[in-house]
C-alpha positions as CSV (number, residue, x, y, z in Angstrom):
1,X,28.7,-177.7,66.7
2,X,27.2,-175.6,64.0
3,X,24.1,-176.1,62.0
4,X,23.8,-174.3,58.6
5,X,20.8,-173.3,56.5
6,X,20.9,-171.7,53.1
7,X,18.3,-169.5,51.6
8,X,17.9,-167.2,48.6
9,X,18.2,-169.6,45.7
10,X,15.9,-169.4,42.8
11,X,15.5,-168.9,39.1
12,X,17.1,-165.9,37.5
13,X,17.9,-164.8,33.9
14,X,21.5,-164.6,32.8
15,X,23.0,-161.3,33.7
16,X,20.8,-161.0,36.8
17,X,21.6,-161.2,40.4
18,X,20.8,-163.3,43.5
19,X,21.8,-163.1,47.1
20,X,22.3,-166.3,49.0
21,X,22.3,-166.3,52.8
22,X,23.7,-168.9,55.2
23,X,22.3,-168.8,58.7
24,X,24.1,-170.6,61.4
25,X,23.1,-171.8,64.8
26,X,25.6,-172.0,67.6
27,X,27.4,-169.4,69.7
28,X,30.8,-170.5,68.3
29,X,30.0,-169.6,64.7
30,X,32.3,-166.6,64.8
31,X,35.2,-169.0,65.1
32,X,34.5,-170.8,61.8
33,X,35.7,-170.0,58.4
34,X,32.7,-170.2,56.0
35,X,32.5,-170.9,52.4
36,X,30.2,-171.6,49.5
37,X,30.4,-174.6,47.2
38,X,28.3,-175.7,44.3
39,X,27.6,-178.9,42.6
40,X,26.0,-180.0,39.3
41,X,24.8,-183.6,39.1
42,X,27.5,-185.8,37.6
43,X,30.3,-183.3,38.2
44,X,32.7,-182.7,41.1
45,X,31.9,-180.3,43.8
46,X,33.4,-176.8,43.2
47,X,34.6,-174.3,45.6
48,X,33.0,-170.9,45.0
49,X,34.0,-168.5,47.8
50,X,35.3,-168.5,51.3
51,X,35.7,-166.1,54.2
52,X,37.8,-166.3,57.3
53,X,36.3,-166.3,60.8
54,X,36.8,-162.5,61.3
55,X,36.0,-161.6,57.7
56,X,39.5,-160.3,57.0
57,X,40.4,-162.8,54.3
58,X,38.2,-163.8,51.3
59,X,38.9,-166.2,48.5
60,X,37.1,-166.8,45.2
61,X,37.2,-169.3,42.5
62,X,38.5,-167.8,39.3
63,X,35.2,-168.5,37.6
64,X,33.3,-166.2,39.9
65,X,36.0,-163.6,40.8
66,X,34.7,-160.1,40.1
67,X,31.1,-161.2,40.0
68,X,30.5,-162.8,43.4
69,X,31.1,-161.2,46.8
70,X,31.1,-163.1,50.1
71,X,30.5,-161.4,53.4
72,X,29.6,-162.2,57.0
73,X,28.0,-160.7,60.0
74,X,29.1,-162.6,63.1
75,X,26.6,-160.7,65.3
76,X,23.8,-162.2,63.2
77,X,25.5,-165.5,62.5
78,X,25.1,-165.1,58.8
79,X,27.2,-165.4,55.7
80,X,26.0,-164.0,52.4
81,X,27.0,-164.6,48.8
82,X,26.1,-161.7,46.5
83,X,26.0,-163.1,42.9
84,X,26.0,-160.6,40.1
85,X,26.3,-161.0,36.4
86,X,25.1,-164.5,36.6
87,X,25.8,-166.9,33.8
88,X,24.1,-170.1,32.8
89,X,27.2,-172.0,34.0
90,X,26.5,-170.8,37.5
91,X,23.5,-173.1,37.6
92,X,24.0,-175.5,40.5
93,X,23.0,-176.4,44.0
94,X,24.9,-174.1,46.3
95,X,26.0,-175.3,49.7
96,X,27.2,-173.4,52.7
97,X,30.0,-175.0,54.7
98,X,32.0,-174.2,57.8
99,X,35.3,-175.2,59.2
100,X,37.5,-174.5,62.2
101,X,40.7,-175.2,60.2
102,X,40.3,-174.7,56.5
103,X,37.3,-174.0,54.3
104,X,38.7,-176.5,51.9
105,X,38.1,-179.1,54.5
106,X,34.6,-178.3,55.8
107,X,33.3,-179.7,59.1
108,X,29.7,-178.8,58.6
109,X,27.4,-178.5,55.6
110,X,24.0,-177.0,54.9
111,X,21.3,-178.8,52.8
112,X,21.8,-176.6,49.8
113,X,19.8,-174.2,47.7
114,X,19.1,-174.4,44.0
115,X,20.3,-171.6,41.7
116,X,19.1,-171.8,38.2
117,X,20.3,-169.3,35.6
118,X,18.3,-169.3,32.4
119,X,19.6,-168.1,29.0
């Protein structure tokens, strides 16, 4: 089993940057694909970015492609999301998730961290 905890959220002005971190417990973390999702109240959860267990494959939502970068360090049990050129529409609660099969079908979720982008 894996436990996930996000950090790094906060308030930033449009055009600025934030770096989110997902720290996982469990020795099997390296076997999991990990991704970031975000949700705004009243709207559906949105996939943001994902990375394969070995870091060889990454995927991004079209809305963040070219602005966000996902990375992982299996030795440290961490996955980061570097967010640049932030837009007000990026405002959401960001969740880290992990899956043994597909990041689109997560097995574990973190509690979330708030990202607010001001205009």
